[in-house]
N, C-alpha and C positions, 0 to 999 in steps of 0.2 A: 028760474030763468033757462030758457032753451038756446043753447050753443050750438051754432052751425058746426058741421063737422069739418076739422081743417084738412084739405086736400094736399097730399103731399105728392110733389112732381116726381116724375119716374125719370131717371136720366135714361137716354136711350144710347145705347154703346154702340161704337162702330162694328160694323160687320167685319169679320177678321175670317181670311180663309185659312183653313187648316194648313199645318205645316207642310203637308205634303205638296198640296196644292200651290203655296208661294213657291216651293223649288222647282215647281213644272214650269211656272211662268218665267224665272231668272233663266232656265234652259233654253225655252222658248224664244226669248230675248237674245241671248247668247248666239243661237243657231242664225237667227237674223241678222244680227250685226258681224257675225263673224266673216262674211266675204268682205264687207267694208273694211274690217280690220286689216285682213290681209293685204287689201289693195294699199292701205295707207303703209303698212311694212314694207311690202313690195316697192311701194313708191320712194320710201326714204333710203332704203338699201342700195336701189338702183340709180338715186341721185346721187349719193355718196360715191358710189363708183364711178358714175358720169364724170362728175368732179375730178376724181382720182386720174381717171382716164386721160381727161383734159391737161392736167399739171404735168402728166408723164410725156405726153404729145408734145407739150411746149417745151420741155427739156430736151427731150431727144432732138427736137428739130433744132434748136439753138446750138447745141453742141455738134448736129452735122454740119450747121452752116459754119461754124468757127472753124471745125476742122478743114472743110472743103477750101475754106479763105485761107488759112496758114498753109496748105499745102499749094495753093494757086502762086502765094506770094513765093514760095520756096523753089518751085518747079517752073512757074509759068505754064502749065500743060493743065489744060481743061479737062482730058481726060484723067488725069492723074487726081484732080480736084474731086471729080464726081466719084470715083473709087474711094477715094479716103472719107468723103461724107457719106457714103453708102456704108463702108463698115463700122464707123462710128455709130450710125443709126442703128444699126442691126445689133449693137453691143447693148442699146439701151431699151429697155422692155416698155411698152406700150399696153395694158391689160392683159400682161402676162407674157408676151413674145416681143422678139427684137422688132423693130420698125423697118419694115422695107421700102425702099424708096426705088424709082425708076429716074433714068436720065432725064426725062422731061421735067422732072420736079426741081431740077438745078437752074437756076435763071442766072447768066453772068452779066456785068455791066459794069457802071462805075458809081459811087458814092460820093457825095462830098458834104462838108460840113457847112451852113449856113452861118450866117452872122449870130444868129439866135442860140446857135449850139446843135439843131436839129439837124440829122443827117437826111440826105434827098438821094433816093436811088434810081438810076435811070437804067432800063434795060438795054443790052446791046451798045451801051455808051462806050468810048474809049476816052481817056486809057481804063481797060479794064483792071480794076480792084478791089471788086466784091461778088460775092455770090448770095443769090437769095435761094431760100430752100422752102419748098411747099411740103409740109409734113400732112399726110391725109392717112384718116382712118374712116374711107367712105366705102359705099358699095362698089365704087370702080377702082378704089385703090388695090394694092397688091394683097394687102393683108386684111381687106374687106372692112364692114364697121364692127364697132365694139360689141361684142353680144353682152346682153344683159341679163340678170339671174331669173327676173321675174317678167321677161318681155311677152310671155305666153299670156299672163294677166290682163296685159294692153292689147295692143297691135299685132304683137308677135315679132316686131323688126328690131333690128339692131339700132345703134346709137350711132350716127355719122358726127366727126370731129375732124377740123383741120386748125393747121397752125401756120405761122408764115415767120421766117427769121431770114434777116439778111447781117452777113458778117463781113467785112472789108479790112484792108489793110492799108494804111496810111502812111506818106513819107515819114520820115523821123531822122532828127538830128540826135547824133550820139557822140559822146565823149567818153573816151577810154582815159580811165583814171589810174594810173600804173606806178607801182612802187619801185621805186630806184634806189631806196635804202642799201646799204652794204651788203646786207643779208641776201638780196637778190643775186649776189656774185656767188653765193654758195652753191654746191651741186644739188642737184634735184634730189639725191638720195641721201643728203647730208641730212642728219636729225638736229643739229645746231640751229639756234634761234639767233644767233647773232655772229658776226665776224670779228675775229681780235685784229687789232691794230697790226700786229706781226705777220698776219696771215699774206702769203706771197700775192694773192690775188686782189689784197687791196689797192695797191697801187697799177693795176692792170686792168685793161678792158674784160668783160665777160667771158669767160671762158666756154667752150663749146658744150660743157655738160653743166653749165650754170641754170638756175631758175629763170633767170632773165632771157637766155636762149630759147629754153621750152616756152616761155612766154610769148617769145618772137614767133615761134612756129604756129602755136594755138592762134594767134591774131591774124597770120596769113589764112590758116583755115576760115576763121572767121569773115575776113574779107573776101574769100571766094564765094562763100554763103551769099553775103551781100551783093557780090557781082551778079549772082542767079537769081535774083528776085525780082519782081516787077515793080517793088517799090523803089522809089528816088531816096536813097539815103545820103545824108551827109555827115561825115565822121571827123573828130579832132582828135588829139591827145593830150593830155595832161599829165605830167609825172611829178612825184613827189618825193622827198626824202628831208633834209632839213638844211638849215644854213651850215656848211661843212668846208673847212679848208684843210685840204692834206694831198699829198703826192703831186703838189703843183696846180691841182685844181681847185676850182671853188665852185662847191653845189650849193643850189638853192633850195630852200624849203618848198616850193611849187612853181613850174615853168609851164607855160603852153608851148609843148613842142611842135603842133600842128594846128593851126584853125579850122574850123569846119571847113570841109572840103567836099566835092563830090567826086574828086577823082582819087579813088583807091591806092593808086600808084604812089601819090603825096604821101599818105600813111605807111607805105611800105618804105618809102626813103627816110621818113621821120624815124622809123624805129632801127634802119641801118646806122643811122647817125647815132642813135643812143648806143647802138651795140659796139660802135666804134670809139666810144668816149669813155673817158675813165670819171667815174663819179662815185660818191659816198655819200654818208651820213645815216641819220635815224630815220623815223617815221611818223611824219607829221602829217598824219591822213586826212584830216580835216582841212588842211592848208589847200592840198592838192582838191578837195571836193568843192571848198568854196571858189576856187579858180574856174573850176567847170562848170558850177552853177552860173558864174559870170558870163563865161563863154556861151552857154546855153539860153541865156535870156538876152545876151547883147545884141548887136547889129550884125554879126554873121547867122544869127540863128532867122528860122522862117516861122513867121507867127502861125500858119497852118499847120506845121510839122509836129509830131509827137515827139518830145523831149526824152531823152533816156540817157541816164548815166550809168556806168559799168565800171563799178571800183575793185580792184585788185590789190592784194596785200598778203606778204608771208609773215607778218608780225604784230604786236601789239602798237597800238599809237601811241606816241610819245610826247605830243601836246597837249594844253589843257583841255580842249574841246572835245567832247565824245562824239565820233563820227555821226552818230543818230541824231544829234541836235542840227547839223549841217543837212542831213536827209530830210528831217523834218520841215526845214525851211526850204529845200529844195521841192519837196512834194506841195507846199503851197503855191510854187511857180510851174505847178504841173509836170515837173520832171518826176520820172520814175526812175530810183535807184536800184539797181541790182548789185550785188556783192558776190566778190569769190575770194575765198581764203585758199591759199597754196602752200603746199608744203607741211612740214611738221609743226603746224601752229598748235599751240596751247588750246585746251578746251576754252579758257576764259577769251583769246581773240576770237575763236569761232561764235562763241555767244555773242561777242561784242558786234561783230559784222553781221549776224543774223537780226539782231536788235536794231541795226542800221538800216538792213533791207526791209524790216517792217516798217520802220518810221517813213520809209519812203516809197512804199505800197510796191516793193520788187520782190524778186526771188535772191535767196542765198544758195550757194552752192560751196561745198569745200572739195577741194582738188588735192588729194596728197601726192599724186604722180602727173605726169606728163599725159597720158591719156585721159584722165578723168578732168584734166583743164581743157584738153580739145573739146570734149565731149560738153563741158559747162558752156564754153563760147557758142557750140553749135545750138544747145538748146535755147539760150538767149537769143541767138540769131532767129529762131523759129518761133519766137514769142511774140512777133509784133503784129499780132492780129489781134481785132477788136469785134465786139459783137455791137453793131450800129442800130439795130432795130429788133 
């Protein structure tokens, strides 16, 4: 029987280039795609740099506006506000160099807060209480556009960027919460933290070298600064010690010595009265702060005014409630709490009052002597400026 031969299929193998030829194709593809790759890299680097420059311009403009507003509030001078704003802008770098501003970049006017909580700025409106700053890195700006690293790969131009910030100062209701415990009659230079019952100053009014008189002097400086601002501050005084009867006088834990007033002469008179009165006691700081909170939220307070509490003490609180607890409650009422420790305060007291300021959203200052006490009140007086837009 004849059999037909079986035909075996032959596999056709794909044609492969020799190794040398494959490497040549890869090199050609790389050369073709290299310009595209460089464009993508250049675009990515420049995009990141543009975002950084924009953020830096925003920050520098914000700081310039706040500095100009604070200077306007302190001096009432437009030229001084512009000079301060320029100085602060130039100390903040945008794309590697200080931001230069021109006089025309500063616009003055009025800012008010609406019922919705938003701020509205009106140019050249009165009363003047705000500054709008136009930060520019454009072709027409002093510093020109932001130069990009790979601009030659594109159109060869720079990156224009602008930012606007408005800062204003608003009317403030301020309560001075002052320690009138026995130790405040010690001399400023005295390192003691308590006064003994046998001390001759116990049954006398504060002597001229006492911590209280140094405080009185610092408050006069504070009032002078308040009188020289464009803002309309109302100020009150609360003092605290403890319920204490001695030397024929009956001290209370906390008293409202002067309700909120727009006349700083009333504050001066209240301090003079306290300086000529015999008082003693311990240090119930929280009682004083609670009374101040009541005053700043009561009928004497203005709904649109910023609320500020300034607490000064030279010793540890002696009642059960930590002052930070009261400060936290005050913060919920939109009251900012600043604290000052005065004299030879132990570290624990300084720590407690710093914690209190943190809870109240304010600043803490330690003043070991009269000079730094004056500086603390001056710095608080200059801090009543806010960024509104």
